N, C-alpha and C positions, 0 to 999 in steps of 0.2 A: 626354454621356450619363451617366446616373446609374450608379453601381456600388453593388451591395448585397452586403455580406458576410453569408453566412448559413450554417446548418447545419440539416439536416432536423428538423422537429418543434419547433424552438426558437421563441424570441419573434420570430424573423425571419419567421414565418408572417404576421403582421399587416402589416408593410410591404410584403412581397412580394404579398399579396392587394391591398393598396392600389395598388400599381404596375400590377397586372393589371386592376384596375377602371378606372384612369385610362387605360390603353392606351398608355402612353408606352414608348419603347425604353429598356432598361436592361441592364447586364451583372451577371449573378449570379455571385458569386465564392464558391465553397463552401470552408468551413473544415472540417478534419478534426478532430472533437473527440477521437477516439480517440488521436490523437498529440499532443493539447493544442496544436494549431496556434494557437488563439485566445489562448494564453498566451505566445506567442513575441514577441520584440522587434519584428518587423516589423508584426505586427497591433497591438500594444499602442502602437506609435508613433501609430496612428490612434485607438485606444480604450484609454486607460490602465487601465480596469477589467478588460480582457480578456473582456468580455461580447459576446454576440451579440444583435442585429445592430449593423452600422455602415453608414451611407450616406455616400457620397462624391459630391458634386455640383461637378465642376470642382476648384476649390481649396478648397472648403468641405467639412468633415467633420463628421458629426453622429452621436451615439450616443444611446441611450435610445429604446426602442420607440415609446412614445406621442409623443415629440418628433418622431421620423422620420415617423410617420403624419400628424401635424398639419402638419409642414413640407410634405409632398407634397400634402396637401389644399389648403393655402394657395397653393402654387405652381400648382395646377391647379383653380381654383374652378369651372371648367366641369363637373368631374366630380360636383359637388354632394355631396361626402362630409361637409360640415359645414353645418348649417342656417345660412341667411343672416341670419335675423332672430332677435331676442330675443322671448320667453323661451326658445324651443326651443333657440337656440344656447347659452344658459347651462346648460340642462339637458344638453345634450351635454358640455359641459366638466365638469359635476358627475360624470356617469357614467363618463366616460373616466378622469378623475382617480381616482375610487373604484376602478375595476377595476385601475389601475396601482398606486396607493399602498397599497391594502388587499388586494385579492384576489391580484394577482400576487406581491406581497411574501409573502403567506401561503403561496403555493405553493412559494417558495423554502425556507421552513422545513420544509414538508411533504416536499419531494423531497430536500432537502439538510441534514438536522439535523447532519450531520457537519461542516458549515461553522461551526457554532457550538460543538459539543461533541465531544471525543474519546472520552469514555466512552459505551459502547453503551447503558447504562441511561438516561442522560440524553438521548442521541439519541431513544430510543424515547419517552420522556416528552415531548420537544418535538414530535416528529412526531404524537403523539396530541392534544396541546393545539392544534397548528396545525390539525389536521383538524377539530376541534370548532369552532374559531374560523371556519374557512372555510365550514362548514355555516351558521353564523349570518350570514355575509356574503353567502352565496348567497341566504338568504331576504330579506335587505334589498334585494338586487338584484331578486329576483323580485317583491317587493311593489312596488318602484319602477317596474318594467315595467307591472304591472297586467294584468288579464284580457284587455284589448282593445288594449293599446298605443296608446291614444288613437285607435282606429279603423283601425288598420293592422297589418301582420305584423311590423314591425320595432320596435326599442326606443323609437324616437321617434315611432312611429306609421307613417304610410304612406311616409315618407322614409327610404330606406337611408342609413346614416352610418358613420363609423368605429367608433362604438360596437357595431354589429352584427358587424364583423369582429373586434373585440376579444374580445367575449363568445364568439364561436365558437372562437377560439383557446383561451381559458381553458377552455372546456367540453371540448375534446379532451384537454387536460392532465389533467382530472378523471377520465378513464376508468379510472384505476387505483384510484379511491377507492371505498369501500363504497357511498357515495351520490353518484353522479356528478351534475354540475350539471344534466343533463337530467331529473332526478327532480323538478325544480321546474318546473311546467307552463308558466309564462310563458316562462322561459328556453328550454325545449324548443321552444316555438313560434317564438321569434325565431331561434335557432340553426338549426332546420330550414329556415326561409326563406333564411338566410344560406348555409348549407352547399351548397344546390342552386344558387346562382348561378354562372354559367360562369366568372367571374373567380376565385372561391374554388376551384372544381374545377381550374382551370389551375394555380393555385399549388400544390395538393396533388400534381398530376401532376408538375409540375417538381421538387418537393421529393422525390418518390418515396415519399410517405407515404399511408397509408390513413386513413379516418375511424376511428370507434370501433366495433370489431366488436360491442360489447355495447350499442350505441345503442338507447334505448328500453327497456332491461331494468332 
């Protein structure tokens, strides 16, 4: 049985939603961020970065959110979470990597400028710069989705994929920004279709988190 180390509202949202979509049994192991449990030696023996999430599959341990999602999708191809054929499969890799390497990385600077600077003024400047860069990144993503998602409700068209789960997670993170991701109409459409899926709803219920109370505003 899979074990998923998680904490509410973190990057564990995506792999837990993937597990729910697949419908496979797993053991969720909650980490207490308030007590810095993710920084303790027992957890860092699994994930030396002390980040959340981590997946354990028997003797195999895997960290990095996108890697976990892709691993689960590969292990369970019947779930259809990755397009089987190119060029759509290549497009899937492009946007999943973009969201991980560019947008998710930008959120780290926006949420945690103190990880880079001790000086409050420098922290404020980094947060502001990260926010403006994220807005540009949101526009690139929105343009890439396009007005009709190639004829469907999801990022890659009519086929639901890991990309949809990932953009929904990032969109929830953006709810504290002056211009949340749902202000971009194509992103809003895709996330709206993803958020209402039963598996995504189960993930949020199990994590004890709500969606964005200012959704659509």
